[in-house]
N, C-alpha and C positions, 0 to 999 in steps of 0.2 A: 312616257319618261324620255327626256332628251339627253343626247350626248352632243356636248360642246365642243365644237372643233375650234382647235387654235386660231384660225382665221377670224372667227368672231370676236375674240378677246382683243385681238390685235386690232381690228376696226375700233371696237369700244375705246381703246387707248388713244385712236390717232383722230383729233379733231379736225384734221385738214382733209380726211376722206369723206366724201358725202354720205356715205353708208354708217358713219359711226353712230349717229342718233339712233338709226333703225337696230343697230347691234346692241347699243345700251338698252334700249326699249325691250328687246328680245330677252336680253339677260336679266332684266328686272322683273319679268313675268313671274308669277309663282309657280310652282312645279319643281318636281325633283330633276335636277340637272346634274349630270355626271361628266367628270373629266378624268382623264387617265394619265400615265407617266408620259406618254408621247406629247399629249398638250403641255405638260409643265415643261419638258426638255425643250420642245420647239418654241414655246413662249419666251423661255429663257434665252434661247439662241437669238431669237430675233429681236428682244429686248437690247441685248449685249452689241447689237450692230447700230442701235439707235442712240449714239453717245450724246447727242445734243439733248434729246428727251430725258436721258438719263440724269445728266447734270441738272436740268431743270427740276425734276423730281426730287433729287438728292437734297438739293437747296431747299424746296418747298417743305419736304416731311423731316428734314435735318437727320438723315441717315447716310452714314459714309457710303461711297460707291460700292465697296467690297461686299456689303450687306444689303444693298439697294435691290438686286433683282429677287432674291428670296423675300424680301419685305413686299414688293410688288405682288408677287405671286399669292402670298398670303392675303394680302389685301384684296386683290380680285376674288379669290375664293370667298371670303368673307362678305364683300360688298355684295356681290352677286348671289349669295346663298348656293354656292356650287359644292357638289360633293366629290371629294377625290376617292376613287376606288383603284386599288391595286388588283392586279390579278392573281398574286400570290402563287404565281405560275411555277410549275416545277420544269424539270429539264427532260422531256421523253426523248426517246431515242429516233434519229432520222436514219432508215436502214442505208448502210454504207457510210455514214458519216459519225454516228455516234449520237451522243446527248446534245440537244439544242433547247434553248429556251423556249417555252410554249408559245409566246406570241411570236416568235419569228417563224416557228414551225407552221402556225395557223396562216402567217402572212404567205409563206411559201405556197402553202396549199390553196390559198385564194387567188394568188397570183395570175394564174392562167385563166381564171374565170372573169374577174373583175378588171384587170388590166388597168390598174390605178398607178399613180406614183407612189414611190416607196413609203413616204410618211403617211399618205392617205391610206395605204394599204396596211400599215401599222396600226392607224386609228381603227380601222375595220376589224383586225384581228383582235385588238383589245375589247372591242364592242362584242364580238362573238364571244369571247372567253367569258366577260362579265354576264352576258345573256346566260351562257351555261351554268354559270354560278347562281343565278336567280335574280339578276338585275332585269327589269323589264323595259329594256330600251327598244324604243319602236321609231326613233327620229334622230337624224343628224342634222344639227343646226349648223350651217357654215356659210362663210363667204367666199368659198373656194368652188368656182364652177366646175371644175374637174370632177367632182363627186357626181354630177348630173349625167355625165357619161356612162356611168356604172349604174344609174338609177333604177333601171328595169330589173338588173340581175339582184341588186340590193333588196328590192322589194319581193322578188319572186323567191329567192333562195334564202335570204335571211330575215325577211318580213320587217325591214327596215326602209322609211321613208326618207327623203331629203328634204330639207327647209333651207332655201337659198336666200341669203340676205343680199340683195343687189340693190 
């Protein structure tokens, strides 16, 4: 089972990137492919900065710009048969600070081990929580080379491998 990182979805939408066709091919493969809240938020944010692309898509699919980003998210999920999984996370306590959202606490706990960028760390935290809830995620599919820096630790500690689209 694969966790699809935001970078792969962005590559699939960007025909000017030479990795676009490889990203689409990977997304089109059969199999159970999971995305999470950070993927949706990060993709929404990236799309919001691509005004020209949004205008083109808005004209093409005849959706007003205010509803376009949610429409693109839904399209991507359906088009590539992606499965959105929420952590349904509660707010456990962090000693000395009080209650904190479970993905954030997990990211804090992993930060000293993995030394990833914040968003990458949040993706891994979501994967850990989803795995603990029974999802059999064993692979992160990404176009972000930064995950390779933590590949050994991800494999050793979390039994997660990296597939880099480069």
